[in-house]
C-alpha positions as CSV (number, residue, x, y, z in Angstrom):
1,M,99.7,148.9,101.9
2,A,99.9,145.3,103.8
3,K,97.5,142.7,103.7
4,E,97.5,141.5,107.0
5,G,94.9,138.7,109.2
6,Q,94.1,135.2,108.7
7,G,91.9,135.9,106.3
8,A,94.2,136.9,103.7
9,L,96.2,133.7,104.5
10,E,93.5,131.5,104.0
11,S,92.5,132.9,100.9
12,I,96.2,132.2,99.1
13,T,95.6,128.7,101.2
14,G,92.5,128.3,99.4
15,A,93.3,129.0,95.9
16,V,97.3,127.8,96.2
17,A,95.5,124.4,97.4
18,R,93.1,124.0,94.1
19,A,95.1,124.6,91.7
20,A,97.7,122.8,92.9
21,A,95.5,119.9,93.0
22,K,95.5,120.3,89.2
23,G,99.3,119.7,88.9
24,P,102.5,121.7,89.4
25,P,100.7,125.5,89.1
26,P,101.7,127.6,86.1
27,V,102.5,130.1,87.9
28,E,104.5,131.6,84.9
29,R,101.4,132.1,83.3
30,W,99.3,133.8,85.8
31,N,99.6,138.2,86.0
32,P,96.5,138.7,88.7
33,P,96.1,141.8,89.6
34,F,98.7,143.5,92.6
35,C,96.5,142.7,96.1
36,G,99.2,144.5,98.6
37,D,102.3,142.9,100.8
38,L,101.8,140.2,103.1
39,D,103.6,140.2,106.1
40,M,105.2,136.8,105.4
41,R,108.7,136.2,105.4
42,I,111.4,133.8,104.1
43,A,114.7,133.6,106.3
44,A,118.2,133.6,104.9
45,D,118.2,130.2,106.8
46,G,114.9,128.9,104.5
47,A,112.5,129.0,107.6
48,W,109.0,130.8,106.4
49,F,107.4,133.0,108.8
50,Y,103.7,134.5,109.1
51,L,102.7,137.3,111.0
52,K,106.4,136.9,113.0
53,T,105.4,133.0,113.6
54,P,107.3,130.7,112.1
55,I,105.3,128.3,110.0
56,G,106.0,125.0,111.2
57,R,103.7,122.6,108.7
58,P,105.8,121.8,105.7
59,A,103.4,120.8,103.3
60,L,102.0,124.2,103.5
61,V,105.2,126.1,103.0
62,K,105.7,123.8,99.9
63,L,102.5,124.8,99.2
64,F,103.6,128.4,99.0
65,A,106.7,127.2,97.5
66,S,104.7,126.1,94.3
67,V,102.8,129.5,93.4
68,L,106.5,131.6,94.6
69,K,107.5,133.9,91.3
70,R,109.8,136.8,91.2
71,E,109.9,139.9,89.1
72,G,112.9,142.0,89.7
73,D,114.1,142.1,92.6
74,R,110.8,141.4,94.7
75,Y,109.1,138.2,95.4
76,F,105.2,137.1,95.5
77,L,102.5,133.8,95.9
78,V,100.4,134.0,92.9
79,T,97.4,132.5,92.3
80,P,95.1,132.6,89.1
81,V,93.3,135.9,90.9
82,E,95.8,137.7,93.2
83,K,98.7,138.7,93.2
84,C,100.8,139.6,97.3
85,G,104.2,141.1,97.5
86,I,106.5,138.8,100.4
87,R,109.8,139.6,102.0
88,V,112.2,137.1,101.1
89,D,115.9,137.7,103.4
90,D,118.8,135.7,101.1
91,A,117.3,133.6,98.6
92,P,113.9,131.7,98.9
93,F,115.7,128.1,98.7
94,L,118.4,126.4,100.6
95,A,119.8,123.5,98.5
96,V,120.5,121.3,101.5
97,E,121.6,117.7,100.1
98,L,123.3,116.9,96.4
99,A,123.6,113.4,95.1
100,V,126.4,112.6,92.5
101,D,125.5,110.4,89.3
102,K,127.5,109.5,86.3
103,G,125.8,110.8,83.1
104,P,126.5,110.9,79.3
105,A,128.2,114.6,79.8
106,G,130.1,112.6,82.9
107,R,128.9,113.4,86.2
108,V,125.8,115.0,86.9
109,L,125.2,116.7,90.1
110,N,121.6,117.0,91.7
111,F,120.3,118.7,94.1
112,R,117.4,118.2,97.4
113,T,115.9,121.6,98.2
114,N,114.2,122.5,101.3
115,V,111.0,122.1,100.0
116,D,112.0,118.7,98.8
117,D,112.7,119.7,95.4
118,W,115.6,117.7,93.1
119,V,117.0,119.8,90.4
120,V,119.5,119.3,88.2
121,C,122.6,121.4,88.1
122,G,123.3,122.2,84.4
123,P,123.4,124.4,81.7
124,E,119.2,125.2,82.6
125,N,120.1,125.3,86.0
126,P,123.4,126.8,86.5
127,L,125.4,127.5,89.8
128,R,126.8,130.7,90.8
129,F,129.6,131.9,93.2
130,E,129.3,135.1,94.6
131,P,131.4,137.0,96.8
132,E,130.6,136.8,100.7
133,A,131.3,140.7,101.9
134,G,133.7,141.4,104.4
135,T,135.0,137.3,104.5
136,G,136.2,137.5,101.8
137,G,134.2,133.9,101.1
138,L,131.8,132.8,98.1
139,K,128.3,132.7,98.3
140,P,127.4,130.0,96.2
141,Y,123.6,129.4,95.0
142,L,121.5,127.1,92.8
143,H,119.2,128.2,90.0
144,V,115.7,126.3,90.6
145,R,113.0,127.9,88.4
146,R,111.7,130.9,87.1
147,D,114.6,132.8,88.4
148,L,114.3,131.1,91.9
149,W,117.5,130.6,93.6
150,A,118.9,128.3,96.0
151,K,121.2,129.3,98.9
152,V,123.7,126.2,98.9
153,T,124.3,124.8,102.5
154,R,128.3,125.4,103.6
155,A,128.6,122.1,103.4
156,L,127.2,120.7,100.5
157,F,129.9,123.7,99.4
158,F,133.0,122.6,100.6
159,D,131.4,119.4,98.9
160,L,131.9,121.1,95.5
161,V,135.2,122.0,96.3
162,E,135.9,119.0,96.7
163,L,135.0,118.0,93.6
164,G,136.5,120.9,91.4
165,E,139.0,120.7,89.4
166,E,140.3,123.9,87.2
167,R,139.4,124.8,84.0
168,E,140.9,127.6,81.6
169,L,137.9,129.9,80.6
170,E,138.9,132.7,78.4
171,G,143.0,132.2,78.8
172,R,142.1,132.5,82.1
173,A,142.8,128.9,84.5
174,M,139.8,129.0,86.7
175,F,138.7,126.5,89.8
176,G,135.1,125.3,89.2
177,V,132.9,122.5,89.4
178,A,131.5,120.6,86.5
179,S,127.9,118.9,86.2
180,M,126.3,117.7,82.6
181,G,129.1,119.3,80.9
182,A,128.6,122.8,81.6
183,F,131.7,123.9,84.2
184,F,130.8,127.0,86.7
185,P,134.0,129.0,88.0
186,M,134.1,129.3,91.3
187,A,137.3,131.8,91.5
188,P,140.2,132.4,89.5
189,A,143.0,129.1,90.6
190,E,145.5,130.9,91.7
191,Q,143.4,132.4,94.4
192,V,142.4,129.0,95.4
193,R,146.1,127.7,95.4
194,D,146.9,130.5,98.0
195,F,144.7,128.7,100.4
196,S,145.7,125.9,99.8
């Protein structure tokens, strides 16, 4: 059963705003009853829609993003008292900016998401690269928090390739990128050499 109408959105918005006023919402500790699905969707380009209309207020999108929770393959907006399902076409966030720093363990990749969260790529927030259906290319993703991922934009993916290097992993030469001492393989090195 879908949870519809302006009342549903106002209920969630009010509860989220109250929770956010006290600091980052502790979504991982909230386990309220399921209240149905909202007609809300996060498109593959990172745009949020409610009742098939784009949500044009960035502050509202950031508020909703702060209480996004993933359970298995499903996504929910969660407050202390209710949990409503939403649809996510690909990943809930986009990584839209990259800043490269130097740290004690070498290079540090810092990513900004489309909701203005800065994420430091490393062992706790890894990069993963998935095959892109039909193209033979790769789709890169960055872990943001609580099993929520950001798809890395195509422009930043090219930046990552420029920063890439070959390393041997389990006896095989792999091409990938390093951050905070961790290495994130993209593809076998011989495949990359074939494209260059």
